[in-house]
C-alpha positions in Angstrom: -26.6 -131.5 57.3 -25.1 -132.9 60.5 -22.4 -130.7 62.0 -18.9 -132.3 61.9 -15.6 -130.9 62.9 -12.0 -131.6 62.1 -9.9 -133.7 64.4 -6.1 -133.8 64.3 -4.7 -137.3 64.1 -0.9 -137.7 64.4 -1.1 -141.1 62.8 1.7 -143.0 61.0 1.3 -143.0 57.2 -1.5 -141.3 55.2 -5.2 -141.0 55.8 -5.8 -143.7 53.2 -3.7 -146.2 55.0 -4.8 -149.7 54.2 -6.1 -152.0 57.0 -3.1 -154.3 56.6 -0.9 -151.7 58.1 -3.1 -151.1 61.1 -2.4 -152.7 64.5 -4.8 -155.3 65.8 -4.6 -155.3 69.6 -4.9 -158.4 71.9 -4.3 -158.6 75.7 -0.6 -159.3 76.3 0.4 -162.7 77.9 0.0 -162.3 81.6 -2.8 -159.7 81.3 -6.0 -160.6 83.2 -8.5 -161.5 80.5 -12.0 -160.1 80.9 -15.4 -161.1 79.5 -16.1 -158.1 77.3 -16.8 -157.2 73.7 -13.7 -157.6 71.5 -10.4 -158.5 73.1 -10.7 -157.5 76.7 -8.4 -157.4 79.8 -8.9 -155.9 83.2 -7.0 -154.7 86.3 -8.1 -153.3 89.7 -6.4 -150.4 91.6 -7.6 -149.5 95.1 -11.0 -150.9 94.5 -11.5 -149.4 91.0 -11.8 -152.0 88.3 -10.8 -151.0 84.8 -11.7 -153.2 81.8 -10.3 -152.3 78.4 -11.5 -153.9 75.2 -9.8 -153.7 71.8 -11.3 -154.5 68.4 -14.8 -153.7 69.8 -15.7 -150.9 67.4 -18.5 -152.0 64.8 -20.2 -148.8 63.9 -19.8 -145.6 61.8 -17.2 -145.2 60.4 -16.5 -148.9 59.7 -12.8 -148.0 58.9 -12.3 -146.0 62.2 -9.2 -148.1 63.1 -7.3 -146.7 60.1 -7.8 -143.2 61.5 -7.7 -143.7 65.3 -7.4 -146.5 67.9 -10.7 -147.0 69.7 -10.7 -148.8 73.0 -13.9 -149.6 75.0 -13.3 -148.8 78.6 -15.4 -149.7 81.6 -14.7 -148.4 85.1 -16.4 -149.8 88.2 -15.7 -147.9 91.4 -15.9 -150.3 94.3 -13.5 -148.1 96.3 -14.2 -145.4 98.9 -13.2 -142.3 96.9 -14.7 -140.5 94.0 -12.5 -140.8 90.9 -11.8 -138.3 88.1 -12.2 -139.5 84.5 -10.1 -137.2 82.3 -8.7 -137.7 78.8 -5.3 -136.2 79.8 -4.9 -139.1 82.3 -5.5 -141.9 79.8 -2.7 -142.9 77.4 -1.3 -145.7 75.3 2.5 -146.1 75.3 4.5 -148.5 73.1 7.7 -150.2 74.1 9.8 -147.4 72.6 8.1 -144.8 74.7 5.9 -143.4 72.0 2.7 -142.1 73.6 -0.7 -142.1 71.9 -3.0 -139.6 73.5 -6.7 -139.9 74.1 -8.5 -137.6 71.6 -11.5 -135.7 72.9 -14.4 -136.2 70.5 -16.1 -132.9 71.4 -15.7 -129.5 69.8 -16.2 -127.4 72.9 -16.1 -124.1 71.0 -18.2 -125.2 68.1 -21.9 -125.6 67.5 -23.8 -128.8 68.3 -26.5 -130.6 66.4 -29.1 -132.8 68.1 -27.6 -135.9 66.4 -24.5 -135.5 68.6 -26.3 -135.2 72.0 -26.6 -138.3 74.2 -30.2 -138.7 75.2 -30.1 -142.4 75.9 -26.6 -143.7 76.5 -25.7 -147.0 74.8 -23.7 -148.1 77.9 -24.4 -148.2 81.6 -23.8 -145.3 83.9 -24.5 -145.0 87.6 -23.2 -142.6 90.3 -21.6 -140.7 87.5 -21.6 -136.9 87.1 -20.4 -135.4 83.8 -17.9 -132.6 83.4 -19.8 -129.2 83.4 -18.4 -128.2 80.0 -19.9 -131.4 78.5 -23.4 -131.0 79.9 -24.8 -129.9 76.5 -23.8 -133.2 75.0 -25.3 -135.1 78.0 -28.5 -133.2 78.9 -29.8 -136.1 81.0 -26.7 -136.5 83.1 -26.1 -134.7 86.3 -23.3 -132.1 86.2 -20.4 -132.4 88.6 -20.8 -129.6 91.1 -17.1 -129.3 92.2 -14.1 -127.9 90.5 -13.6 -129.5 87.0 -11.7 -127.1 84.8 -11.8 -127.3 81.0 -8.2 -128.1 79.8 -8.0 -126.0 76.6 -4.3 -126.8 76.2 -5.2 -130.5 75.9 -8.3 -130.2 73.7 -7.0 -127.5 71.3 -4.2 -129.3 69.5 -6.7 -131.8 67.9 -8.2 -129.0 65.9 -5.1 -127.8 64.1 -4.4 -127.8 60.4 -1.8 -130.6 60.4 -3.8 -133.6 59.2 -7.6 -133.3 58.7 -10.0 -136.2 58.8 -13.8 -135.9 58.8 -14.3 -137.1 62.3 -15.9 -137.7 64.7 -19.2 -139.2 63.5 -22.3 -138.8 65.6 -21.9 -142.5 66.5 -18.5 -141.9 67.9 -19.8 -139.2 70.2 -22.8 -141.2 71.2 -20.6 -144.1 72.3 -17.7 -142.1 73.9 -16.7 -142.3 77.5 -17.2 -138.7 78.7 -15.1 -136.9 81.2 -16.6 -136.7 84.7 -16.5 -138.0 88.2 -17.3 -141.6 89.2 -18.5 -141.9 92.8 -18.1 -145.0 95.0 -20.4 -147.7 93.8 -20.6 -146.1 90.3 -20.0 -147.4 86.8 -19.2 -145.7 83.6 -18.5 -147.2 80.1 -17.7 -145.9 76.6 -15.1 -145.7 73.9 -11.9 -143.6 74.2 -10.3 -142.7 70.8 -6.5 -142.7 70.7 -4.1 -141.4 68.1 -3.7 -144.1 65.4 -0.9 -146.6 65.4 0.4 -149.1 63.0 1.9 -152.6 63.3 5.3 -151.1 64.2 4.0 -150.6 67.7 4.4 -154.2 68.7 3.4 -153.8 72.3 1.4 -151.0 73.9 0.3 -150.4 77.5 -2.9 -148.6 78.4 -2.5 -146.4 81.5 -5.4 -144.9 83.3 -4.3 -142.6 86.1 -6.8 -142.6 88.9 -7.2 -139.3 90.8 -9.2 -138.5 93.9 -11.9 -136.0 92.7 -12.1 -134.3 96.1 -8.4 -133.9 97.0 -6.8 -134.2 93.5 -4.4 -136.7 95.0 -3.2 -139.8 93.1 -5.0 -143.1 93.8 -2.8 -145.1 91.5 -2.5 -146.1 87.8 -4.4 -148.9 86.2 -2.1 -150.5 83.6 -3.2 -153.1 81.0 -0.7 -154.4 78.4 -1.6 -155.2 74.8 0.3 -156.8 71.9 -0.3 -156.3 68.2 -0.8 -159.1 65.7 
């Protein structure tokens, strides 16, 4: 039996929420549309291009958007500095200030079955080194050799007893964007899974804070607005 662990989702409504109550995201008017799966938009900050695609999930579970909000992210680093990719620096925020956090799809302290390891990534990666604590999920990726501490205070709340859903699936882990470092000239792509939202969230803004991996100084924030329909 494949190993699965329990993920906290602070979603609106019950686990069995019907699809009619779930937000469908589209790039907001004025956002720079991008050629990407689903409904894509892009922005560039200091040479780092971020493309975000909503409504792009097509795999197991087919009803994922009733439990979480998956966004397919692609980062292309055409700048001069290596960039950290960390879940605690990626958020969705609605017009009322409600924040939906990126939920790590890895049980760092649990066991791991072969089905959950990424032997051949579905998406393109180049000049990318994975966070050291994720290396057992990504045995073919090089590990980042610098300081990249595991943030237990960020990961741990998603394994509490508040609301249990049998996630993530192996497919979710296989298609996830891992934490790591994107060097100049590099590219990384994968899904980020946010806390679920319903149609009450009329507008949301994706914010990807970009941080210099060597100095830990801020590069800037890539912001992409979406509207719900």
